[in-house]
One Martini backbone bead per residue (centre of mass of N, CA, C, O) as a GRO file, in nm:
protein
  168
    1UNK     BB    1   1.620  -8.471   2.123
    2UNK     BB    2   1.321  -8.521   2.270
    3UNK     BB    3   1.135  -8.672   2.500
    4UNK     BB    4   0.911  -8.805   2.317
    5UNK     BB    5   1.107  -8.949   2.123
    6UNK     BB    6   1.239  -9.133   2.336
    7UNK     BB    7   0.982  -9.263   2.439
    8UNK     BB    8   0.889  -9.387   2.171
    9UNK     BB    9   1.138  -9.556   2.126
   10UNK     BB   10   1.109  -9.729   2.383
   11UNK     BB   11   0.834  -9.845   2.308
   12UNK     BB   12   0.912  -9.976   2.040
   13UNK     BB   13   1.129 -10.159   2.147
   14UNK     BB   14   0.962 -10.316   2.356
   15UNK     BB   15   0.732 -10.410   2.176
   16UNK     BB   16   0.905 -10.566   1.969
   17UNK     BB   17   1.054 -10.759   2.156
   18UNK     BB   18   0.794 -10.876   2.302
   19UNK     BB   19   0.679 -10.992   2.028
   20UNK     BB   20   0.926 -11.199   1.995
   21UNK     BB   21   0.998 -11.199   2.309
   22UNK     BB   22   0.909 -11.290   2.593
   23UNK     BB   23   0.899 -11.122   2.900
   24UNK     BB   24   0.980 -11.383   3.071
   25UNK     BB   25   1.239 -11.344   2.925
   26UNK     BB   26   1.537 -11.206   3.024
   27UNK     BB   27   1.655 -11.132   2.740
   28UNK     BB   28   1.445 -10.916   2.663
   29UNK     BB   29   1.530 -10.706   2.877
   30UNK     BB   30   1.819 -10.670   2.781
   31UNK     BB   31   1.746 -10.572   2.497
   32UNK     BB   32   1.590 -10.324   2.581
   33UNK     BB   33   1.815 -10.181   2.729
   34UNK     BB   34   2.027 -10.167   2.499
   35UNK     BB   35   1.850 -10.047   2.265
   36UNK     BB   36   1.729  -9.801   2.407
   37UNK     BB   37   1.996  -9.673   2.486
   38UNK     BB   38   2.111  -9.659   2.191
   39UNK     BB   39   1.883  -9.484   2.062
   40UNK     BB   40   1.967  -9.215   2.182
   41UNK     BB   41   2.221  -9.168   2.001
   42UNK     BB   42   2.086  -9.177   1.728
   43UNK     BB   43   1.884  -8.947   1.777
   44UNK     BB   44   2.098  -8.729   1.866
   45UNK     BB   45   2.245  -8.735   1.590
   46UNK     BB   46   1.967  -8.603   1.460
   47UNK     BB   47   1.927  -8.318   1.603
   48UNK     BB   48   2.024  -8.129   1.369
   49UNK     BB   49   1.732  -8.194   1.218
   50UNK     BB   50   1.636  -8.007   1.456
   51UNK     BB   51   1.485  -7.816   1.692
   52UNK     BB   52   1.793  -7.759   1.906
   53UNK     BB   53   1.880  -7.556   2.112
   54UNK     BB   54   2.128  -7.549   2.365
   55UNK     BB   55   1.974  -7.286   2.441
   56UNK     BB   56   1.795  -7.048   2.559
   57UNK     BB   57   1.518  -6.879   2.407
   58UNK     BB   58   1.368  -6.549   2.408
   59UNK     BB   59   1.074  -6.681   2.292
   60UNK     BB   60   0.764  -6.799   2.206
   61UNK     BB   61   0.840  -7.043   2.040
   62UNK     BB   62   1.029  -7.189   2.233
   63UNK     BB   63   0.830  -7.201   2.470
   64UNK     BB   64   0.595  -7.350   2.329
   65UNK     BB   65   0.750  -7.599   2.237
   66UNK     BB   66   0.843  -7.689   2.528
   67UNK     BB   67   0.568  -7.719   2.651
   68UNK     BB   68   0.465  -7.928   2.452
   69UNK     BB   69   0.685  -8.142   2.489
   70UNK     BB   70   0.639  -8.187   2.798
   71UNK     BB   71   0.342  -8.250   2.788
   72UNK     BB   72   0.361  -8.495   2.601
   73UNK     BB   73   0.561  -8.650   2.774
   74UNK     BB   74   0.371  -8.677   3.026
   75UNK     BB   75   0.147  -8.826   2.877
   76UNK     BB   76   0.309  -9.069   2.791
   77UNK     BB   77   0.389  -9.156   3.071
   78UNK     BB   78   0.101  -9.185   3.189
   79UNK     BB   79   0.006  -9.404   2.967
   80UNK     BB   80   0.299  -9.603   2.966
   81UNK     BB   81   0.450  -9.680   3.235
   82UNK     BB   82   0.343  -9.973   3.305
   83UNK     BB   83   0.436 -10.113   3.022
   84UNK     BB   84   0.713  -9.910   2.926
   85UNK     BB   85   0.937  -9.833   3.143
   86UNK     BB   86   1.200  -9.959   3.041
   87UNK     BB   87   1.229  -9.822   2.764
   88UNK     BB   88   1.193  -9.527   2.860
   89UNK     BB   89   1.424  -9.512   3.060
   90UNK     BB   90   1.667  -9.605   2.868
   91UNK     BB   91   1.609  -9.383   2.645
   92UNK     BB   92   1.668  -9.146   2.888
   93UNK     BB   93   1.932  -9.190   3.057
   94UNK     BB   94   2.141  -8.991   2.933
   95UNK     BB   95   1.983  -8.737   3.023
   96UNK     BB   96   1.967  -8.796   3.323
   97UNK     BB   97   2.274  -8.796   3.360
   98UNK     BB   98   2.374  -8.531   3.220
   99UNK     BB   99   2.141  -8.307   3.288
  100UNK     BB  100   2.034  -8.405   3.594
  101UNK     BB  101   2.313  -8.475   3.727
  102UNK     BB  102   2.586  -8.346   3.635
  103UNK     BB  103   2.484  -8.052   3.597
  104UNK     BB  104   2.377  -8.019   3.883
  105UNK     BB  105   2.644  -8.058   4.028
  106UNK     BB  106   2.804  -7.836   3.878
  107UNK     BB  107   2.619  -7.597   3.970
  108UNK     BB  108   2.668  -7.643   4.279
  109UNK     BB  109   2.993  -7.606   4.237
  110UNK     BB  110   3.060  -7.384   4.022
  111UNK     BB  111   3.151  -7.608   3.781
  112UNK     BB  112   3.091  -7.650   3.451
  113UNK     BB  113   3.325  -7.892   3.400
  114UNK     BB  114   3.212  -8.086   3.580
  115UNK     BB  115   3.204  -8.420   3.454
  116UNK     BB  116   3.259  -8.426   3.137
  117UNK     BB  117   3.398  -8.717   3.119
  118UNK     BB  118   3.093  -8.852   3.189
  119UNK     BB  119   2.963  -8.796   2.942
  120UNK     BB  120   2.747  -8.935   2.680
  121UNK     BB  121   2.696  -8.737   2.423
  122UNK     BB  122   2.961  -8.776   2.252
  123UNK     BB  123   2.856  -9.024   2.104
  124UNK     BB  124   2.655  -8.871   1.921
  125UNK     BB  125   2.867  -8.690   1.788
  126UNK     BB  126   3.021  -8.922   1.647
  127UNK     BB  127   2.788  -9.027   1.480
  128UNK     BB  128   2.733  -8.766   1.329
  129UNK     BB  129   3.018  -8.744   1.195
  130UNK     BB  130   3.001  -9.029   1.048
  131UNK     BB  131   2.680  -9.020   0.926
  132UNK     BB  132   2.525  -8.701   0.953
  133UNK     BB  133   2.687  -8.449   0.832
  134UNK     BB  134   2.496  -8.385   0.560
  135UNK     BB  135   2.286  -8.277   0.715
  136UNK     BB  136   2.080  -8.050   0.794
  137UNK     BB  137   2.080  -7.746   0.984
  138UNK     BB  138   1.800  -7.695   1.233
  139UNK     BB  139   1.855  -7.590   1.522
  140UNK     BB  140   1.737  -7.267   1.459
  141UNK     BB  141   1.492  -7.380   1.296
  142UNK     BB  142   1.152  -7.400   1.302
  143UNK     BB  143   1.115  -7.637   1.095
  144UNK     BB  144   1.254  -7.851   1.300
  145UNK     BB  145   0.979  -7.962   1.428
  146UNK     BB  146   0.864  -8.164   1.213
  147UNK     BB  147   0.996  -8.438   1.272
  148UNK     BB  148   0.887  -8.467   1.567
  149UNK     BB  149   0.590  -8.402   1.513
  150UNK     BB  150   0.542  -8.641   1.322
  151UNK     BB  151   0.600  -8.864   1.527
  152UNK     BB  152   0.384  -8.785   1.731
  153UNK     BB  153   0.139  -8.804   1.541
  154UNK     BB  154   0.182  -9.096   1.459
  155UNK     BB  155   0.162  -9.217   1.743
  156UNK     BB  156  -0.122  -9.116   1.805
  157UNK     BB  157  -0.260  -9.259   1.568
  158UNK     BB  158  -0.181  -9.550   1.646
  159UNK     BB  159  -0.310  -9.543   1.926
  160UNK     BB  160  -0.601  -9.491   1.837
  161UNK     BB  161  -0.630  -9.740   1.656
  162UNK     BB  162  -0.570  -9.947   1.879
  163UNK     BB  163  -0.808  -9.873   2.060
  164UNK     BB  164  -1.033  -9.921   1.856
  165UNK     BB  165  -0.958 -10.221   1.794
  166UNK     BB  166  -0.996 -10.320   2.099
  167UNK     BB  167  -1.317 -10.264   2.100
  168UNK     BB  168  -1.381 -10.488   1.844
   0.00000   0.00000   0.00000
């Protein structure tokens, strides 16, 4: 899954837990950390059901989709960072570790396999094999943007309704 999906998952996790257990209770923060972090693997296990090529594709569709995804991701971060930073951070921590830390070090060492034993994403692969193996593979199909796009549109709609309700 892409950045906005993990951000929204982290927001939902934190919002839900804090609605049940007050944020002043330290246990609620621990629950946010554990559940938001775990949500990453569940969502990435579903990545096969989305447009998610593992490598860059040199076409306008891939480029436009990824510009949109990162733009929406940065908008979500900008709007929600102060209230939902904990959930958003831990929902994205596996990507920050695997793709931005380990891969970066491996590329600087010119050893592409460096650190592979420390990658977290094989956990999502195991969940996919155990639970979601029969799902259609939309990894390279453009229609695969619809599941994530639907979630983004739904979240935007809920946010707009919440803002309108808070005004009245």
